[in-house]
One Martini backbone bead per residue (centre of mass of N, CA, C, O) as a GRO file, in nm:
protein
  494
    1MET     BB    1   6.649 -14.311 -13.330
    2ASN     BB    2   6.540 -14.248 -13.639
    3PHE     BB    3   6.362 -14.488 -13.832
    4SER     BB    4   6.366 -14.390 -14.203
    5PRO     BB    5   6.400 -14.556 -14.460
    6LYS     BB    6   6.416 -14.609 -14.778
    7VAL     BB    7   6.156 -14.735 -14.997
    8SER     BB    8   6.133 -14.976 -15.264
    9ILE     BB    9   5.870 -15.016 -15.493
   10VAL     BB   10   5.836 -15.308 -15.699
   11ILE     BB   11   5.661 -15.326 -16.027
   12PRO     BB   12   5.595 -15.593 -16.213
   13VAL     BB   13   5.484 -15.603 -16.575
   14TYR     BB   14   5.249 -15.806 -16.774
   15ASN     BB   15   4.969 -15.745 -16.907
   16GLY     BB   16   4.823 -15.527 -16.652
   17SER     BB   17   4.562 -15.340 -16.694
   18ASN     BB   18   4.348 -15.470 -16.493
   19TYR     BB   19   4.544 -15.412 -16.202
   20LEU     BB   20   4.763 -15.184 -16.188
   21ARG     BB   21   4.629 -14.934 -16.064
   22GLU     BB   22   4.568 -15.056 -15.785
   23ALA     BB   23   4.861 -15.114 -15.710
   24ILE     BB   24   4.982 -14.823 -15.731
   25ASP     BB   25   4.782 -14.691 -15.528
   26SER     BB   26   4.879 -14.863 -15.291
   27ALA     BB   27   5.175 -14.751 -15.290
   28LEU     BB   28   5.112 -14.441 -15.277
   29GLY     BB   29   4.911 -14.494 -15.006
   30GLN     BB   30   5.126 -14.483 -14.795
   31THR     BB   31   5.194 -14.386 -14.473
   32TYR     BB   32   5.472 -14.421 -14.565
   33LYS     BB   33   5.676 -14.166 -14.726
   34ASN     BB   34   5.969 -14.312 -14.772
   35ILE     BB   35   5.926 -14.346 -15.105
   36GLU     BB   36   5.934 -14.557 -15.408
   37VAL     BB   37   5.794 -14.608 -15.736
   38LEU     BB   38   5.854 -14.899 -15.948
   39VAL     BB   39   5.788 -14.959 -16.296
   40VAL     BB   40   5.817 -15.275 -16.479
   41ASN     BB   41   5.808 -15.330 -16.813
   42ASP     BB   42   5.785 -15.667 -16.958
   43GLY     BB   43   5.699 -15.641 -17.258
   44SER     BB   44   5.420 -15.562 -17.340
   45LYS     BB   45   5.123 -15.696 -17.542
   46ASP     BB   46   4.863 -15.436 -17.531
   47ASN     BB   47   4.876 -15.166 -17.695
   48GLY     BB   48   4.969 -14.979 -17.434
   49LYS     BB   49   4.798 -15.011 -17.174
   50THR     BB   50   5.007 -15.043 -16.948
   51GLU     BB   51   5.171 -14.784 -17.006
   52ALA     BB   52   4.934 -14.581 -16.963
   53ILE     BB   53   4.881 -14.636 -16.665
   54ALA     BB   54   5.159 -14.570 -16.559
   55LYS     BB   55   5.190 -14.275 -16.690
   56SER     BB   56   4.931 -14.150 -16.543
   57HIS     BB   57   5.127 -14.093 -16.275
   58GLY     BB   58   5.378 -13.978 -16.352
   59ASN     BB   59   5.611 -13.849 -16.111
   60LYS     BB   60   5.520 -14.070 -15.887
   61ILE     BB   61   5.691 -14.247 -16.075
   62CYS     BB   62   5.898 -14.507 -16.202
   63TYR     BB   63   5.962 -14.573 -16.543
   64PHE     BB   64   6.003 -14.898 -16.714
   65HIS     BB   65   6.140 -15.050 -17.019
   66LYS     BB   66   6.139 -15.387 -17.151
   67GLU     BB   67   6.214 -15.679 -17.244
   68ASN     BB   68   6.108 -15.984 -17.239
   69GLY     BB   69   6.211 -16.202 -16.932
   70GLY     BB   70   6.055 -16.190 -16.680
   71VAL     BB   71   6.024 -16.141 -16.348
   72ALA     BB   72   6.318 -16.155 -16.263
   73SER     BB   73   6.419 -15.932 -16.467
   74ALA     BB   74   6.241 -15.706 -16.352
   75LEU     BB   75   6.338 -15.708 -16.063
   76ASN     BB   76   6.644 -15.652 -16.132
   77LEU     BB   77   6.595 -15.380 -16.252
   78GLY     BB   78   6.470 -15.248 -15.991
   79ILE     BB   79   6.725 -15.291 -15.824
   80GLU     BB   80   6.915 -15.122 -16.000
   81LYS     BB   81   6.723 -14.847 -15.977
   82MET     BB   82   6.714 -14.823 -15.692
   83THR     BB   83   6.745 -14.591 -15.380
   84GLY     BB   84   6.688 -14.770 -15.158
   85LYS     BB   85   6.736 -14.971 -14.866
   86TYR     BB   86   6.455 -15.100 -14.938
   87PHE     BB   87   6.269 -15.390 -15.052
   88SER     BB   88   5.948 -15.403 -15.242
   89TRP     BB   89   5.718 -15.626 -15.357
   90LEU     BB   90   5.466 -15.574 -15.633
   91SER     BB   91   5.231 -15.698 -15.777
   92HIS     BB   92   5.010 -15.599 -16.024
   93ASP     BB   93   4.766 -15.790 -15.873
   94ASP     BB   94   4.822 -15.651 -15.606
   95VAL     BB   95   4.768 -15.534 -15.256
   96TYR     BB   96   4.825 -15.276 -15.034
   97TYR     BB   97   4.821 -15.181 -14.732
   98PRO     BB   98   4.876 -14.865 -14.610
   99HIS     BB   99   5.063 -15.001 -14.349
  100LYS     BB  100   5.283 -15.200 -14.453
  101ILE     BB  101   5.553 -15.038 -14.423
  102GLU     BB  102   5.524 -14.906 -14.149
  103GLN     BB  103   5.503 -15.175 -13.977
  104GLN     BB  104   5.785 -15.298 -14.075
  105ILE     BB  105   5.963 -15.064 -13.980
  106ALA     BB  106   5.881 -15.082 -13.682
  107PHE     BB  107   5.980 -15.368 -13.642
  108LEU     BB  108   6.277 -15.310 -13.714
  109SER     BB  109   6.327 -15.092 -13.496
  110GLU     BB  110   6.289 -15.289 -13.252
  111LYS     BB  111   6.520 -15.494 -13.334
  112ARG     BB  112   6.797 -15.370 -13.411
  113GLY     BB  113   6.890 -15.541 -13.666
  114LYS     BB  114   7.064 -15.720 -13.877
  115ASN     BB  115   6.986 -15.930 -14.119
  116ILE     BB  116   6.664 -15.859 -14.197
  117ALA     BB  117   6.362 -16.011 -14.281
  118VAL     BB  118   6.023 -15.924 -14.364
  119PHE     BB  119   5.705 -16.092 -14.297
  120CYS     BB  120   5.358 -16.183 -14.384
  121ASP     BB  121   5.037 -16.181 -14.426
  122ALA     BB  122   4.775 -16.298 -14.672
  123GLU     BB  123   4.528 -16.218 -14.852
  124THR     BB  124   4.261 -16.344 -15.061
  125ILE     BB  125   4.170 -16.249 -15.388
  126ASP     BB  126   3.980 -16.165 -15.648
  127GLU     BB  127   3.895 -16.015 -15.943
  128ASP     BB  128   3.701 -15.817 -15.742
  129SER     BB  129   3.856 -15.779 -15.460
  130GLN     BB  130   3.757 -16.018 -15.292
  131ILE     BB  131   3.753 -16.188 -15.010
  132VAL     BB  132   3.836 -16.554 -14.980
  133ARG     BB  133   4.096 -16.548 -14.776
  134LYS     BB  134   4.197 -16.628 -14.423
  135SER     BB  135   4.540 -16.702 -14.314
  136HIS     BB  136   4.767 -16.818 -14.121
  137ILE     BB  137   5.064 -16.919 -14.049
  138ASN     BB  138   5.199 -17.199 -13.961
  139PRO     BB  139   5.395 -17.254 -13.684
  140ARG     BB  140   5.542 -17.501 -13.803
  141TYR     BB  141   5.690 -17.324 -14.031
  142LEU     BB  142   5.866 -17.149 -13.791
  143GLN     BB  143   6.121 -17.305 -13.676
  144ASN     BB  144   6.282 -17.206 -13.939
  145LYS     BB  145   6.390 -17.058 -14.225
  146TYR     BB  146   6.394 -17.315 -14.400
  147ILE     BB  147   6.115 -17.420 -14.352
  148THR     BB  148   5.969 -17.167 -14.443
  149ILE     BB  149   6.071 -17.169 -14.741
  150LEU     BB  150   6.013 -17.481 -14.816
  151SER     BB  151   5.691 -17.433 -14.743
  152THR     BB  152   5.598 -17.171 -14.901
  153SER     BB  153   5.510 -16.926 -14.687
  154ILE     BB  154   5.634 -16.694 -14.870
  155ASN     BB  155   5.518 -16.406 -14.978
  156GLY     BB  156   5.697 -16.189 -15.163
  157CYS     BB  157   5.497 -15.929 -15.110
  158THR     BB  158   5.556 -15.928 -14.785
  159LEU     BB  159   5.833 -15.827 -14.816
  160LEU     BB  160   6.133 -15.683 -14.643
  161LEU     BB  161   6.434 -15.582 -14.793
  162PRO     BB  162   6.765 -15.540 -14.794
  163LYS     BB  163   6.961 -15.450 -15.054
  164GLU     BB  164   7.228 -15.590 -14.957
  165CYS     BB  165   7.134 -15.887 -15.001
  166PHE     BB  166   7.200 -15.880 -15.318
  167GLU     BB  167   7.510 -15.842 -15.281
  168ARG     BB  168   7.546 -16.128 -15.124
  169ALA     BB  169   7.329 -16.324 -15.306
  170GLY     BB  170   7.216 -16.189 -15.537
  171LEU     BB  171   6.999 -16.228 -15.787
  172PHE     BB  172   6.765 -16.323 -15.976
  173ASN     BB  173   6.680 -16.613 -16.150
  174GLU     BB  174   6.616 -16.591 -16.499
  175THR     BB  175   6.560 -16.905 -16.557
  176LEU     BB  176   6.325 -16.873 -16.374
  177LYS     BB  177   5.951 -16.881 -16.355
  178THR     BB  178   5.832 -17.011 -16.045
  179THR     BB  179   6.108 -17.027 -15.835
  180GLN     BB  180   6.261 -16.744 -15.789
  181ASP     BB  181   6.180 -16.678 -15.501
  182ASN     BB  182   6.270 -16.924 -15.317
  183GLU     BB  183   6.561 -16.921 -15.422
  184MET     BB  184   6.623 -16.635 -15.315
  185TRP     BB  185   6.569 -16.680 -15.018
  186LEU     BB  186   6.769 -16.907 -14.974
  187ARG     BB  187   7.021 -16.731 -15.038
  188ILE     BB  188   6.973 -16.525 -14.815
  189ALA     BB  189   6.975 -16.717 -14.578
  190LYS     BB  190   7.273 -16.821 -14.631
  191ALA     BB  191   7.393 -16.522 -14.607
  192GLY     BB  192   7.255 -16.444 -14.297
  193TYR     BB  193   6.944 -16.418 -14.302
  194ASP     BB  194   6.654 -16.335 -14.144
  195PHE     BB  195   6.311 -16.446 -14.094
  196LEU     BB  196   6.042 -16.234 -13.995
  197TYR     BB  197   5.732 -16.241 -13.836
  198VAL     BB  198   5.421 -16.074 -13.909
  199PRO     BB  199   5.093 -16.123 -13.768
  200GLU     BB  200   4.973 -15.968 -14.050
  201TYR     BB  201   4.753 -15.808 -14.273
  202LEU     BB  202   4.923 -15.636 -14.558
  203ILE     BB  203   4.802 -15.805 -14.797
  204LYS     BB  204   4.660 -15.859 -15.136
  205SER     BB  205   4.618 -16.170 -15.296
  206ARG     BB  206   4.573 -16.262 -15.625
  207ARG     BB  207   4.327 -16.473 -15.788
  208HIS     BB  208   4.372 -16.577 -16.135
  209PRO     BB  209   4.373 -16.718 -16.456
  210GLU     BB  210   4.638 -16.540 -16.568
  211GLN     BB  211   4.835 -16.650 -16.388
  212GLU     BB  212   5.123 -16.833 -16.380
  213SER     BB  213   5.050 -17.041 -16.162
  214ILE     BB  214   4.841 -17.155 -16.377
  215THR     BB  215   4.949 -17.145 -16.679
  216LEU     BB  216   5.230 -17.301 -16.543
  217ARG     BB  217   5.177 -17.567 -16.379
  218ASP     BB  218   5.338 -17.788 -16.510
  219PHE     BB  219   5.609 -17.642 -16.493
  220GLN     BB  220   5.605 -17.591 -16.194
  221ASN     BB  221   5.638 -17.888 -16.112
  222TYR     BB  222   5.913 -17.933 -16.244
  223GLU     BB  223   6.061 -17.688 -16.102
  224ARG     BB  224   6.004 -17.775 -15.807
  225ASP     BB  225   6.167 -18.041 -15.810
  226ASN     BB  226   6.432 -17.907 -15.874
  227PHE     BB  227   6.447 -17.723 -15.637
  228TYR     BB  228   6.447 -17.940 -15.404
  229SER     BB  229   6.705 -18.081 -15.502
  230TRP     BB  230   6.885 -17.828 -15.470
  231ALA     BB  231   6.821 -17.733 -15.179
  232ILE     BB  232   6.935 -17.979 -15.022
  233LYS     BB  233   7.229 -17.937 -15.109
  234TYR     BB  234   7.263 -17.629 -15.039
  235ILE     BB  235   7.153 -17.688 -14.713
  236GLU     BB  236   7.263 -17.945 -14.570
  237ASN     BB  237   7.416 -17.840 -14.314
  238GLU     BB  238   7.187 -17.653 -14.190
  239ILE     BB  239   6.967 -17.921 -14.169
  240SER     BB  240   7.065 -18.159 -13.986
  241ASN     BB  241   6.861 -18.123 -13.745
  242ILE     BB  242   6.614 -18.226 -13.910
  243TYR     BB  243   6.699 -18.504 -13.953
  244LYS     BB  244   6.709 -18.586 -13.656
  245GLU     BB  245   6.419 -18.535 -13.586
  246LEU     BB  246   6.288 -18.729 -13.788
  247ALA     BB  247   6.441 -18.988 -13.707
  248PHE     BB  248   6.346 -18.994 -13.416
  249ILE     BB  249   6.047 -19.036 -13.474
  250LEU     BB  250   6.075 -19.299 -13.627
  251ILE     BB  251   6.237 -19.475 -13.421
  252LYS     BB  252   6.060 -19.428 -13.162
  253LYS     BB  253   5.750 -19.401 -13.210
  254LEU     BB  254   5.596 -19.217 -13.017
  255SER     BB  255   5.356 -19.172 -13.229
  256PHE     BB  256   5.126 -19.157 -13.476
  257ARG     BB  257   5.030 -18.850 -13.473
  258PRO     BB  258   5.298 -18.693 -13.519
  259PHE     BB  259   5.346 -18.822 -13.802
  260ILE     BB  260   5.096 -18.716 -13.941
  261THR     BB  261   5.160 -18.420 -13.902
  262LEU     BB  262   5.427 -18.426 -14.061
  263LEU     BB  263   5.308 -18.509 -14.338
  264LYS     BB  264   5.113 -18.263 -14.363
  265PHE     BB  265   5.347 -18.113 -14.369
  266LYS     BB  266   5.513 -17.948 -14.624
  267PHE     BB  267   5.800 -18.080 -14.556
  268SER     BB  268   5.723 -18.359 -14.706
  269LYS     BB  269   5.850 -18.295 -14.972
  270ILE     BB  270   6.134 -18.349 -14.864
  271PHE     BB  271   6.092 -18.627 -14.731
  272LEU     BB  272   6.053 -18.780 -14.996
  273GLN     BB  273   6.329 -18.712 -15.116
  274LEU     BB  274   6.476 -18.828 -14.830
  275SER     BB  275   6.411 -19.133 -14.796
  276LYS     BB  276   6.674 -19.263 -14.866
  277ARG     BB  277   6.839 -19.133 -14.638
  278PHE     BB  278   6.677 -19.253 -14.410
  279LEU     BB  279   6.684 -19.556 -14.487
  280SER     BB  280   7.009 -19.572 -14.457
  281ILE     BB  281   7.000 -19.492 -14.125
  282LEU     BB  282   6.799 -19.706 -14.054
  283PRO     BB  283   6.653 -19.951 -13.922
  284ASP     BB  284   6.455 -20.191 -14.039
  285PRO     BB  285   6.192 -20.131 -13.889
  286ALA     BB  286   6.194 -19.815 -13.966
  287ARG     BB  287   6.179 -19.854 -14.268
  288GLU     BB  288   5.898 -19.999 -14.277
  289TYR     BB  289   5.755 -19.761 -14.142
  290VAL     BB  290   5.784 -19.559 -14.358
  291ARG     BB  291   5.652 -19.719 -14.589
  292LYS     BB  292   5.374 -19.740 -14.449
  293ILE     BB  293   5.311 -19.442 -14.414
  294ARG     BB  294   5.319 -19.366 -14.708
  295ARG     BB  295   5.092 -19.559 -14.801
  296ILE     BB  296   4.868 -19.447 -14.625
  297PHE     BB  297   4.889 -19.142 -14.765
  298PHE     BB  298   4.863 -19.297 -15.036
  299ASN     BB  299   4.676 -19.254 -15.354
  300SER     BB  300   4.675 -19.401 -15.651
  301SER     BB  301   4.422 -19.300 -15.787
  302CYS     BB  302   4.464 -18.995 -15.738
  303TYR     BB  303   4.732 -18.977 -15.881
  304TRP     BB  304   4.629 -19.063 -16.176
  305GLU     BB  305   4.418 -18.855 -16.207
  306ARG     BB  306   4.594 -18.607 -16.188
  307ARG     BB  307   4.792 -18.679 -16.413
  308TYR     BB  308   4.582 -18.699 -16.647
  309ALA     BB  309   4.435 -18.428 -16.601
  310LYS     BB  310   4.724 -18.267 -16.662
  311GLY     BB  311   4.849 -18.446 -16.922
  312GLY     BB  312   4.958 -18.699 -16.857
  313ASN     BB  313   5.113 -19.016 -16.875
  314SER     BB  314   5.216 -19.359 -16.851
  315GLY     BB  315   5.501 -19.353 -16.961
  316THR     BB  316   5.782 -19.487 -17.112
  317GLY     BB  317   5.669 -19.784 -17.133
  318SER     BB  318   5.435 -19.674 -17.361
  319TYR     BB  319   5.696 -19.614 -17.537
  320GLY     BB  320   5.853 -19.722 -17.797
  321ALA     BB  321   6.045 -19.999 -17.742
  322LEU     BB  322   5.884 -20.111 -17.511
  323ALA     BB  323   5.607 -20.119 -17.644
  324GLN     BB  324   5.694 -20.298 -17.882
  325TYR     BB  325   5.778 -20.536 -17.716
  326LYS     BB  326   5.513 -20.597 -17.562
  327ALA     BB  327   5.344 -20.634 -17.826
  328GLU     BB  328   5.489 -20.879 -17.941
  329ILE     BB  329   5.426 -21.077 -17.711
  330ILE     BB  330   5.117 -21.048 -17.715
  331ASN     BB  331   5.055 -21.090 -18.016
  332SER     BB  332   5.176 -21.377 -18.027
  333PHE     BB  333   4.988 -21.499 -17.814
  334ILE     BB  334   4.717 -21.435 -17.951
  335LYS     BB  335   4.771 -21.593 -18.208
  336THR     BB  336   4.850 -21.877 -18.102
  337LYS     BB  337   4.567 -21.885 -17.907
  338ASN     BB  338   4.317 -21.753 -18.043
  339ILE     BB  339   4.246 -21.463 -17.933
  340GLN     BB  340   3.941 -21.245 -17.904
  341SER     BB  341   3.957 -21.161 -17.593
  342VAL     BB  342   4.028 -20.857 -17.380
  343ILE     BB  343   4.137 -20.753 -17.045
  344ASP     BB  344   4.260 -20.437 -16.938
  345PHE     BB  345   4.423 -20.367 -16.618
  346GLY     BB  346   4.540 -20.072 -16.750
  347CYS     BB  347   4.524 -19.854 -17.012
  348GLY     BB  348   4.553 -19.564 -16.971
  349ASP     BB  349   4.631 -19.362 -17.251
  350GLY     BB  350   4.651 -19.589 -17.508
  351ASN     BB  351   4.931 -19.629 -17.643
  352GLN     BB  352   4.976 -19.939 -17.611
  353LEU     BB  353   4.722 -20.025 -17.773
  354ALA     BB  354   4.818 -19.935 -18.063
  355TYR     BB  355   5.006 -20.212 -18.077
  356TYR     BB  356   4.770 -20.396 -18.086
  357ASN     BB  357   4.617 -20.730 -18.181
  358ILE     BB  358   4.274 -20.704 -18.103
  359PRO     BB  359   3.960 -20.782 -18.156
  360LYS     BB  360   3.871 -20.763 -17.836
  361TYR     BB  361   3.853 -20.471 -17.616
  362ILE     BB  362   3.900 -20.407 -17.264
  363GLY     BB  363   3.936 -20.110 -17.074
  364LEU     BB  364   4.084 -20.034 -16.755
  365ASP     BB  365   4.056 -19.762 -16.499
  366VAL     BB  366   4.102 -19.538 -16.229
  367SER     BB  367   4.087 -19.310 -16.448
  368LYS     BB  368   3.868 -19.094 -16.589
  369ALA     BB  369   4.054 -18.938 -16.780
  370ALA     BB  370   4.164 -19.184 -16.929
  371ILE     BB  371   3.898 -19.296 -17.031
  372GLU     BB  372   3.814 -19.049 -17.194
  373HIS     BB  373   4.060 -19.043 -17.375
  374CYS     BB  374   4.019 -19.329 -17.504
  375LYS     BB  375   3.734 -19.283 -17.618
  376HIS     BB  376   3.835 -19.061 -17.812
  377LYS     BB  377   4.068 -19.207 -17.957
  378PHE     BB  378   3.852 -19.480 -18.013
  379LYS     BB  379   3.562 -19.381 -18.146
  380ARG     BB  380   3.603 -19.556 -18.433
  381ASP     BB  381   3.628 -19.825 -18.244
  382ASN     BB  382   3.414 -20.089 -18.162
  383SER     BB  383   3.636 -20.298 -18.028
  384ARG     BB  384   3.658 -20.062 -17.809
  385GLN     BB  385   3.646 -20.055 -17.450
  386PHE     BB  386   3.561 -19.844 -17.160
  387TYR     BB  387   3.630 -19.859 -16.793
  388LEU     BB  388   3.577 -19.801 -16.467
  389TYR     BB  389   3.812 -19.871 -16.193
  390ASP     BB  390   3.650 -19.883 -15.901
  391ASN     BB  391   3.472 -19.930 -15.609
  392LYS     BB  392   3.221 -20.048 -15.783
  393PHE     BB  393   3.387 -20.260 -15.876
  394SER     BB  394   3.297 -20.602 -15.934
  395ASN     BB  395   3.294 -20.968 -15.925
  396LYS     BB  396   2.975 -20.946 -16.024
  397ASN     BB  397   3.054 -20.854 -16.324
  398ASN     BB  398   2.958 -21.087 -16.558
  399SER     BB  399   2.955 -20.922 -16.836
  400LEU     BB  400   3.295 -20.953 -16.845
  401LYS     BB  401   3.306 -21.281 -16.825
  402ASN     BB  402   3.471 -21.342 -17.153
  403ALA     BB  403   3.775 -21.367 -17.126
  404LYS     BB  404   4.073 -21.533 -17.224
  405LEU     BB  405   4.225 -21.255 -17.147
  406THR     BB  406   4.434 -21.092 -16.908
  407LEU     BB  407   4.581 -20.773 -16.819
  408SER     BB  408   4.908 -20.659 -16.664
  409ILE     BB  409   5.065 -20.346 -16.736
  410ASP     BB  410   5.239 -20.165 -16.533
  411VAL     BB  411   5.088 -20.196 -16.222
  412LEU     BB  412   5.163 -20.337 -15.954
  413TYR     BB  413   5.397 -20.118 -15.868
  414HIS     BB  414   5.147 -19.895 -15.822
  415LEU     BB  415   5.020 -20.072 -15.581
  416VAL     BB  416   5.080 -19.965 -15.261
  417GLU     BB  417   4.825 -20.090 -15.160
  418ASP     BB  418   4.743 -20.387 -15.021
  419ASP     BB  419   4.433 -20.403 -15.069
  420ILE     BB  420   4.438 -20.326 -15.365
  421LEU     BB  421   4.622 -20.548 -15.468
  422ILE     BB  422   4.440 -20.789 -15.399
  423LYS     BB  423   4.185 -20.705 -15.550
  424TYR     BB  424   4.317 -20.691 -15.832
  425ILE     BB  425   4.410 -20.984 -15.850
  426ASN     BB  426   4.135 -21.113 -15.827
  427ASP     BB  427   4.015 -20.973 -16.078
  428LEU     BB  428   4.213 -21.062 -16.286
  429PHE     BB  429   4.138 -21.374 -16.254
  430PHE     BB  430   3.825 -21.376 -16.266
  431TYR     BB  431   3.804 -21.251 -16.580
  432SER     BB  432   3.938 -21.526 -16.662
  433ASN     BB  433   3.925 -21.823 -16.865
  434GLN     BB  434   4.268 -21.881 -16.900
  435TYR     BB  435   4.450 -21.606 -16.919
  436VAL     BB  436   4.744 -21.444 -16.762
  437ILE     BB  437   4.920 -21.125 -16.800
  438ILE     BB  438   5.229 -21.015 -16.657
  439TYR     BB  439   5.388 -20.687 -16.618
  440SER     BB  440   5.665 -20.692 -16.392
  441THR     BB  441   5.790 -20.678 -16.107
  442ASN     BB  442   5.979 -20.931 -15.869
  443PHE     BB  443   6.037 -20.733 -15.606
  444ASN     BB  444   6.177 -20.574 -15.323
  445ARG     BB  445   6.101 -20.208 -15.329
  446ALA     BB  446   6.159 -19.888 -15.225
  447TYR     BB  447   6.071 -19.539 -15.282
  448ALA     BB  448   6.065 -19.202 -15.282
  449SER     BB  449   5.842 -19.249 -15.464
  450PRO     BB  450   5.507 -19.325 -15.378
  451HIS     BB  451   5.401 -19.466 -15.673
  452GLN     BB  452   5.634 -19.690 -15.594
  453TYR     BB  453   5.616 -20.059 -15.522
  454ASP     BB  454   5.788 -20.323 -15.496
  455ARG     BB  455   5.682 -20.668 -15.542
  456LYS     BB  456   5.669 -21.001 -15.459
  457PHE     BB  457   5.390 -21.144 -15.621
  458THR     BB  458   5.386 -21.460 -15.664
  459PRO     BB  459   5.321 -21.540 -15.364
  460ILE     BB  460   5.052 -21.394 -15.356
  461ILE     BB  461   4.911 -21.565 -15.579
  462GLU     BB  462   4.954 -21.845 -15.444
  463LYS     BB  463   4.774 -21.770 -15.198
  464ASN     BB  464   4.504 -21.645 -15.364
  465ILE     BB  465   4.542 -21.839 -15.628
  466LYS     BB  466   4.415 -22.177 -15.713
  467ASP     BB  467   4.337 -22.181 -16.051
  468PHE     BB  468   4.643 -22.098 -16.116
  469ASN     BB  469   4.935 -22.115 -16.324
  470LEU     BB  470   5.273 -22.084 -16.381
  471ILE     BB  471   5.406 -22.131 -16.723
  472GLU     BB  472   5.572 -21.840 -16.774
  473THR     BB  473   5.896 -21.670 -16.823
  474ILE     BB  474   5.992 -21.351 -16.961
  475ILE     BB  475   6.282 -21.202 -17.021
  476ASN     BB  476   6.399 -20.885 -17.033
  477PRO     BB  477   6.615 -20.727 -17.275
  478TYR     BB  478   6.561 -20.414 -17.143
  479LYS     BB  479   6.707 -20.404 -16.895
  480GLY     BB  480   6.727 -20.112 -16.664
  481LYS     BB  481   6.648 -19.797 -16.603
  482GLU     BB  482   6.342 -19.816 -16.725
  483THR     BB  483   6.347 -20.142 -16.657
  484MET     BB  484   6.243 -20.452 -16.433
  485SER     BB  485   6.063 -20.621 -16.621
  486ASP     BB  486   5.845 -20.906 -16.668
  487PHE     BB  487   5.700 -21.195 -16.788
  488PHE     BB  488   5.379 -21.345 -16.674
  489ILE     BB  489   5.223 -21.664 -16.725
  490TYR     BB  490   4.888 -21.776 -16.687
  491LYS     BB  491   4.691 -22.080 -16.619
  492LYS     BB  492   4.417 -22.246 -16.611
  493ILE     BB  493   4.290 -22.508 -16.441
  494GLU     BB  494   4.140 -22.812 -16.575
   0.00000   0.00000   0.00000
């Protein structure tokens, strides 16, 4: 039997006059002829440029215009209007190879099975349509359809989907802006559809500064985290075998290398969120093994540099009531002890500093972005200086060794690497002439988030620092969900 179902190619577009013509031409140029091309203008605001390009193709395409509502809403309108049995999404800035549809239909014909979605590889092109990257999907991501989807291996424009899958799984979620594709594929998978891979480059996926994956990057991170949290609950029963596989590797400790490979695998995004689940079912030795592995692969300096470089801040503890409380304790101590100079080992974004009354202040931080931000923020205040606390920073830097007080505020539990923690503590006490104030948790606890690892640090200081004594502990009245830290004040032995 000749298998030649009609395929509807849906092209959602918003302000896409720069690349739309190339996309439409690639759809119309398919060697598989039983197609229709639907262009959905999602309320473009470019003085009619996008509409003019679309309409210039005349009756070769079906053109629709709607108020702006996002990619998901445009795709949903295309699905509503399509008359084909199969759906193929083409972004306005991407390009199909001429045999894209034909090869996927041929693949489906060979499989002769129902409930199949087909996807393939995608080359990456730049603004000038030049190929900048060619890479096949990692076979490790193809263990089963859920790993494939959750590893974000599927480029939505490589897919060929039966229209009936939307009747069973529903349409795209229009409340989502950056994860609407993977959320949709997950629902389709749970509705009983398999995702089969054709190892061929059948589309060219464009990377350029205007695309939403770049312009909405910060929001994308937020939405992605929510997606993974939802996804684990949504398919919990279906991926129980994956839990067992990961737990088996951890418990048996077959070798170090397989676990390294596992963590490099993108499915580790889920692993990090499931750490608490794993830790709760593993014996104590395996729990500590998980924590050690996470710390080995986590770099606290890189984490904070990325965070500040993307516009992130120091966290809720440096703002509002907690920031005010910390400042009251520190300002009172500075006034009582007549302290004129302070070195702060972890100035962050500088918001906490704004609450301090310190005559002469030196702020250190591992993030270059944070240091530059603070220098700009306090550029008119000559009493504030900021330096990068990196690998080149040494306790031989005696030019800074003149502070009566050094501070460590909300830092210790973010130093997840043991060697970094020890070096930091040594520097913290070395650069103080008389007092050290630490604001931190003081108990042992590991978290699903790799950037926090509580340690009972007071015994560590007792072991490594011999010329200071703990003279006072101030219990935090704000202890609760947002903080479990207290103040610990050390004085140099005279």
